[in-house]
C-alpha positions in Angstrom: 6.0 20.7 4.4 2.4 20.1 3.4 1.1 19.7 6.9 2.2 23.2 7.9 -0.5 25.8 7.8 1.2 29.0 6.8 -1.4 31.0 8.6 0.1 29.7 11.8 3.4 31.6 11.4 2.5 34.4 13.7 1.3 32.0 16.4 4.7 30.3 16.3 6.3 33.5 17.5 4.7 33.0 20.9 3.7 30.1 23.0 0.8 28.4 21.2 -2.5 28.5 23.1 -2.8 24.8 22.5 0.5 24.0 24.4 -1.3 23.7 27.7 -3.8 21.3 26.2 -0.9 19.3 24.7 0.9 19.2 28.0 -2.3 18.1 29.7 -3.0 15.4 27.2 0.1 13.2 27.2 -0.2 12.0 30.8 -1.9 8.6 30.9 -1.7 5.2 29.2 -5.0 6.0 27.5 -3.4 9.2 26.1 -0.6 7.1 24.7 -3.0 4.7 23.0 -4.9 7.6 21.5 -1.7 9.1 20.2 -0.9 6.0 18.3 -4.5 5.4 17.2 -4.3 8.9 15.5 -1.4 7.6 13.4 -3.4 4.6 12.3 -6.3 6.9 11.6 -4.2 8.9 9.2 -3.5 5.8 7.1 -7.1 5.3 6.2 -9.6 8.1 6.8 -11.0 10.0 9.7 -8.9 12.9 10.8 -6.1 12.7 8.2 -7.9 14.8 5.7 -11.3 16.2 6.6 -12.0 16.6 2.8 -10.7 13.4 1.3 -9.5 10.5 3.5 -5.9 9.4 4.3 -2.9 7.8 2.7 -4.5 4.6 1.5 -8.0 5.9 1.0 -7.7 5.9 -2.8 -5.0 8.1 -4.4 -2.1 5.8 -3.4 -3.3 2.6 -5.1 -4.9 4.6 -7.9 -1.5 6.1 -8.8 0.2 2.7 -8.7 -2.4 1.1 -11.0 -2.6 3.9 -13.6 1.2 4.2 -14.0 1.6 0.5 -14.7 0.5 -2.0 -17.3 -2.5 -3.0 -15.2 -4.6 0.1 -15.3 -5.9 3.0 -17.4 -8.3 5.9 -17.0 -11.9 5.0 -17.2 -13.1 8.6 -17.8 -11.6 12.0 -18.6 -10.8 13.3 -15.1 -7.5 15.3 -15.7 -5.3 13.8 -13.0 -6.4 10.3 -13.9 -5.7 10.7 -17.6 -2.3 12.3 -16.9 -1.2 9.3 -14.9 -2.6 6.7 -17.3 -0.9 8.4 -20.2 2.4 9.1 -18.4 1.9 12.9 -18.8 1.8 13.6 -15.1 3.9 16.4 -13.8 4.5 18.3 -10.5 0.9 19.6 -10.6 -0.8 16.3 -10.4 -3.2 16.4 -7.4 -3.2 12.7 -6.8 0.6 12.6 -6.3 0.4 15.7 -4.2 -2.2 14.1 -1.9 0.1 11.0 -1.4 3.0 13.3 -0.4 0.8 15.4 1.9 -0.9 12.6 3.6 2.3 10.7 4.2 3.9 13.7 5.9 0.9 14.3 8.0 1.1 10.7 9.2 4.8 11.0 9.9 4.2 14.0 12.1 1.6 12.2 14.1 3.9 9.2 14.5 6.7 11.6 15.6 4.5 13.1 18.3 3.8 9.6 19.7 7.5 8.7 19.6 8.4 12.0 21.4 5.7 12.0 24.0 5.1 8.4 25.0 8.5 7.7 26.7 7.6 10.4 29.3 4.3 8.9 30.3 4.2 6.9 33.5 2.7 3.7 32.3 3.2 -0.1 32.1 6.5 -0.7 30.3 5.3 -3.5 28.1 2.4 -1.4 26.6 4.7 1.6 26.4 7.2 -0.3 24.4 4.6 -1.8 22.1 3.0 1.5 21.3 6.4 3.0 20.5 6.9 0.0 18.2 3.7 0.8 16.4 4.7 4.4 15.9 8.1 3.4 14.6 6.4 1.0 12.2 4.0 3.6 10.8 6.8 6.2 10.4 9.0 3.6 8.6 6.1 2.6 6.4 5.5 6.2 5.3 9.1 6.9 4.5 9.3 3.6 2.6 6.4 4.7 0.4 7.9 8.2 -0.1 11.4 7.1 -1.0 10.2 4.5 -3.5 7.9 7.1 -5.2 10.1 10.3 -5.0 13.7 9.1 -4.1 15.4 11.1 -1.4 13.0 13.1 0.7 13.4 15.4 3.8 13.7 13.3 7.0 11.6 14.8 9.8 12.2 12.9 13.0 10.6 15.3 15.5 7.1 16.8 15.9 6.7 19.9 13.7 6.7 22.9 16.0 8.0 25.8 13.9 8.4 26.9 10.3 12.1 26.2 10.2 11.5 23.0 8.3 10.2 25.0 5.3 13.8 25.5 4.3 14.9 21.8 4.8 16.6 20.0 1.9 16.1 16.5 0.7 18.0 13.7 2.3 19.6 11.1 0.1 17.8 7.9 -0.7 20.4 6.0 1.3 19.8 8.1 4.3 16.1 7.6 4.1 16.5 3.8 3.8 18.8 3.8 6.8 16.0 5.4 8.8 13.4 3.0 7.4 15.4 0.0 8.3 16.1 1.3 11.8 12.4 2.1 12.4 11.2 -1.3 11.2 13.9 -3.0 13.4 12.7 -1.1 16.4 9.1 -2.2 15.6 10.2 -5.8 15.0 11.8 -5.9 18.5 8.9 -4.3 20.3 5.7 -5.7 18.7 3.9 -9.0 19.5 3.2 -11.7 17.0 -0.6 -11.3 17.2 -3.5 -9.5 18.8 -7.0 -10.4 19.8 -10.3 -8.6 20.2 -10.3 -4.8 19.7 -6.6 -4.7 19.0 -6.9 -6.8 15.8 -5.3 -5.0 12.9 -2.5 -3.3 14.8 1.1 -3.7 13.5 2.8 -6.9 14.6 6.4 -8.1 14.6 5.6 -10.2 11.6 4.5 -7.1 9.7 7.7 -5.4 10.6 9.8 -8.4 9.4 7.8 -8.6 6.2 8.3 -5.0 5.4 12.0 -5.3 6.1 12.0 -8.1 3.5 10.3 -5.7 1.1 12.9 -3.0 1.8 15.7 -5.4 1.2 14.1 -6.7 -2.0 13.9 -3.1 -3.3 17.6 -2.8 -2.5 18.4 -6.2 -4.1 19.8 -7.5 -0.8 18.5 -10.9 -1.5 20.2 -12.7 1.4 18.5 -10.4 3.9 15.2 -10.9 2.1 15.5 -14.6 2.8 16.2 -14.1 6.4 13.2 -11.8 7.0 10.8 -14.0 5.0 12.0 -17.1 6.8 11.3 -15.4 10.1 7.7 -14.6 9.1 7.1 -18.1 7.7 8.5 -19.8 10.8 6.2 -17.9 13.1 3.2 -20.0 12.1 0.9 -17.0 12.4 0.0 -16.4 8.8 -1.3 -18.8 6.1 -2.9 -18.6 2.6 -6.7 -18.9 2.7 -7.9 -21.9 0.8 -10.0 -19.8 -1.6 -8.7 -16.6 -3.2 -12.3 -15.2 -3.3 -12.5 -15.4 0.5 -9.5 -13.1 1.0 -11.5 -10.0 -0.1 -14.9 -10.6 1.6 -15.7 -7.9 4.1 -16.3 -10.4 6.9 -12.7 -11.6 6.4 -10.9 -8.3 6.9 -8.8 -9.8 9.7 -8.1 -13.1 8.0 -5.0 -15.2 8.5 -3.4 -14.1 5.2 -3.3 -10.4 6.2 0.2 -9.4 7.4 -0.8 -5.8 7.6 -3.8 -3.8 6.5 -5.3 -0.3 6.7 -8.7 -0.6 8.3 -11.9 0.9 6.9 -15.5 0.5 8.0 -18.8 0.3 6.2 -20.3 3.5 7.6 -22.1 5.9 5.2 -22.4 8.4 8.0 -18.6 8.7 8.1 -17.8 8.6 4.3 -14.0 9.1 4.6 -13.7 6.1 6.9 -15.0 3.8 4.2 -12.9 2.3 1.4 -13.3 3.6 -2.2 -12.6 0.4 -4.2 -16.2 0.1 -5.3 -16.8 3.8 -6.1 -13.8 4.0 -8.3 -13.4 0.6 -9.8 -16.9 -0.8 -10.5 -18.6 0.0 -13.8 -20.9 2.9 -14.2 -23.3 0.5 -15.9 -24.2 -1.0 -12.5 -26.4 2.2 -11.9 -25.2 2.3 -8.3 -22.6 4.6 -6.7 -19.9 3.3 -9.0 -18.1 5.4 -11.6 -15.6 3.5 -13.8 -12.9 6.0 -12.8 -10.1 3.5 -13.3 -10.3 0.3 -15.2 -7.9 -2.6 -16.0 -6.0 -2.8 -19.3 -6.9 -5.7 -21.7 -3.2 -6.8 -21.3 -3.9 -7.4 -17.6 -7.2 -9.0 -18.2 -5.7 -11.4 -20.8 -2.6 -12.3 -18.7 -4.5 -15.1 -17.0 -5.8 -18.5 -18.0 -9.6 -18.2 -17.7 -9.7 -21.2 -15.3 -7.4 -19.3 -12.9 -9.5 -18.5 -9.8 -7.9 -15.1 -9.5 -9.1 -14.1 -13.0 -12.8 -14.6 -12.2 -12.5 -13.0 -8.8 -10.5 -10.0 -10.0 -12.5 -9.1 -13.1 -16.0 -9.1 -14.5 -17.6 -8.2 -17.8 -21.2 -8.8 -16.8 -23.6 -8.7 -13.8 -26.9 -10.4 -13.3 -29.4 -8.2 -11.5 -32.1 -9.6 -9.2 -34.8 -9.0 -11.8 -32.9 -11.2 -14.4 -31.4 -8.3 -16.3 -27.9 -9.0 -17.5 -25.6 -6.0 -17.6 -22.5 -6.1 -19.8 -19.5 -3.9 -19.9 -15.8 -3.9 -20.7 -13.6 -5.6 -18.0 -13.7 -3.9 -14.6 -12.2 -4.7 -11.2 -14.6 -6.7 -9.1 -12.3 -8.3 -6.5 -13.3 -5.9 -3.7 -17.0 -6.0 -4.2 -18.9 -8.2 -1.8 -22.5 -7.9 -3.1 -24.0 -9.7 -0.1 -22.4 -7.3 2.4 -22.6 -4.2 0.2 -25.4 -4.5 -2.4 -25.3 -0.8 -3.1 -21.7 -1.1 -4.4 -21.0 2.2 -2.7 -18.1 3.1 -0.4 -17.3 -0.2 1.2 -15.9 -1.8 4.4 -13.0 -3.6 2.7 -9.7 -3.0 4.3 -6.7 -2.1 2.1 -4.3 -5.0 2.3 -0.9 -3.4 2.5 0.8 -6.8 2.8 -0.5 -10.3 2.4 1.2 -13.6 3.2 1.2 -14.4 -0.5 3.7 -11.5 -0.9 6.0 -13.0 1.7 6.0 -16.4 -0.2 6.7 -14.7 -3.5 9.5 -12.5 -2.1 11.1 -15.7 -0.6 10.9 -17.5 -3.9 12.4 -14.6 -5.8 15.2 -14.0 -3.3 16.1 -17.7 -3.1 16.4 -17.9 -6.8 18.9 -15.0 -6.8 20.9 -16.1 -3.9 21.3 -19.7 -5.1 21.8 -19.0 -8.8 18.6 -20.9 -9.4 15.4 -22.0 -7.7 15.7 -24.4 -4.8 13.0 -26.9 -3.9 11.8 -24.5 -1.2 11.6 -21.7 -3.8 9.5 -23.9 -6.1 7.3 -24.9 -3.3 6.7 -21.3 -2.2 5.5 -20.2 -5.6 3.6 -23.4 -6.2 1.5 -22.8 -3.1 0.3 -19.7 -4.7 -0.5 -21.5 -8.0 -2.3 -24.4 -6.2 -4.6 -21.9 -4.4 -5.3 -20.3 -7.8 -6.5 -23.8 -9.1 -9.1 -24.1 -6.4 -12.5 -22.8 -7.5 -14.2 -23.0 -4.1 -15.1 -26.6 -4.3 -12.4 -28.5 -6.2 -9.1 -28.0 -8.0 -9.2 -27.2 -11.7 -6.9 -28.6 -14.4 -4.8 -25.4 -14.7 -1.6 -23.9 -13.5 0.4 -27.1 -12.9 3.2 -26.9 -10.3 6.4 -25.3 -11.7 9.4 -27.5 -12.0 12.7 -27.7 -13.8 13.0 -24.0 -14.7 16.4 -22.3 -14.9 17.1 -19.1 -13.0 15.9 -16.7 -15.7 12.7 -18.6 -16.4 11.9 -19.0 -12.7 12.4 -15.3 -12.2 10.0 -14.5 -14.9 7.5 -17.0 -13.5 7.6 -15.4 -10.1 7.2 -11.9 -11.6 4.1 -13.1 -13.5 2.6 -14.6 -10.4 3.1 -11.3 -8.6 1.1 -9.5 -11.3 -1.7 -12.0 -11.3 -1.9 -12.2 -7.5 -1.9 -8.5 -6.6 -3.9 -6.6 -9.2 -5.2 -3.3 -7.8 -3.4 -3.8 -4.5 -0.8 -1.0 -4.9 2.2 -3.1 -5.9 2.5 -3.1 -9.7 4.4 0.2 -10.5 6.8 -0.5 -7.7 7.4 -4.0 -9.1 8.0 -2.8 -12.6 10.5 -0.2 -11.5 12.3 -2.7 -9.3 12.4 -5.3 -12.1 13.6 -2.7 -14.6 10.9 -3.3 -17.2 8.5 -0.4 -16.6 8.9 0.9 -20.2 8.6 -2.5 -21.9 5.6 -3.7 -20.0 3.6 -0.4 -20.1 4.2 0.2 -23.8 2.9 -3.3 -24.6 -0.2 -2.8 -22.5 -0.8 0.8 -23.6 0.9 1.3 -27.1 -0.2 4.9 -27.2 2.0 5.7 -24.2 5.6 6.8 -24.2 7.5 5.9 -21.0 10.8 7.7 -20.3 12.8 5.5 -18.0 15.1 8.4 -17.1 12.1 10.2 -15.7 9.2 7.9 -14.8 10.9 5.7 -12.3 10.2 8.5 -9.9 7.3 10.9 -9.5 7.7 14.7 -9.5 8.1 16.5 -6.2 4.8 18.3 -6.0 5.0 21.9 -7.1 3.0 23.1 -4.2 5.8 21.8 -1.9 8.5 23.5 -3.9 6.6 26.8 -3.9 6.6 26.6 -0.1 10.2 25.3 0.2 12.5 26.3 -2.7 15.2 24.0 -1.3 13.3 20.9 -2.5 15.1 20.2 -5.8 13.0 18.5 -8.5 13.5 15.0 -9.8 15.1 14.6 -13.3 12.8 15.3 -16.3 10.1 17.2 -14.5 
């Protein structure tokens, strides 16, 4: 796998010199905490990749945006253009990075799962840390199986090169492991944290991700059960103003079910988020590059009085000297000019899961289970729409509450709200594949693109991985 350094093969023939260090490390409760912290670190930045951040640093959400009807290349970088135009293949570096970073993170989680049970420590903390490691491993396999289909299941720390000949497990086998890991996490984790522990995985996050897994599998009854569990906790809520969700000061706000943490620290560049660098316009004359931009189809999918439209996009910016800069639509939802006037690498967390997602999953599943939307399903989606009417001071005359829709119309309404709510949050390609309308929607937004639904509902297994391990068979069409 990608996290194996082939230069280590000789060292694996004898006891590694680091073994004594490893044995000396996993002894105390502090060691256990550090082991799990390392897995979190691999999600965002820091040690995951000394050259270019971790799983959610940028390539993950860039890939999801570009291979959907929401995003397109803003300049001619080869990997970006390939994805935007659906010409990506097994050599695409962005896809390779997602695979590599996910397996690095899995290995770190596996180390924690293997070592923590043998540490003499307080049982409650021990169980919680194990739950966090199970959650992170389940999350990584969930990302991998949705992007690549069946992938190799590695459940123990990597200690030798034998895994280089491992074959792909089936998608069903991977999903069984994901569900088991999230259930372990759900049973071990607390509802909330305080102080320095804010941002760690909770039982609500595990339940919400189980709902997402079941939604992907179209097990709508189970989706309802998991969403209801999260909703009944009383821990999460929608913020009143959509704009407040993305302010740096609100990284730990009540709407966040789970997020990957970043920090505004220019001395540790891979620990900052890349939303501003990649998404803001070059015309700002800051450290912003227009690398990925929204399609006009996404931009025009809103009523202009929808609060989400004005928060998500912009076509102009007023400088302090009165100069007005104009440009084609760009993503502005992550830029907090007061906190980050340079528009450089920012301190925004990546919101893996927001409470809005739980409400919309509940509404969609209820509609499918009951052969039509119940009053509770209408209320769940209308809560999203009401928030979108609020401009920060008052409700606008837009987005009236939905009522009286049949099953098909309600399904389409929920899917549209998902699009409007989660632009540039790493959901759209997954949603289009799950909904079965990837080709239709992308070719409307980008008429020059030809989507092959027999191929593009999965990504190619990276060629670098197949060169190392010939037993990794390729996905159809690549």
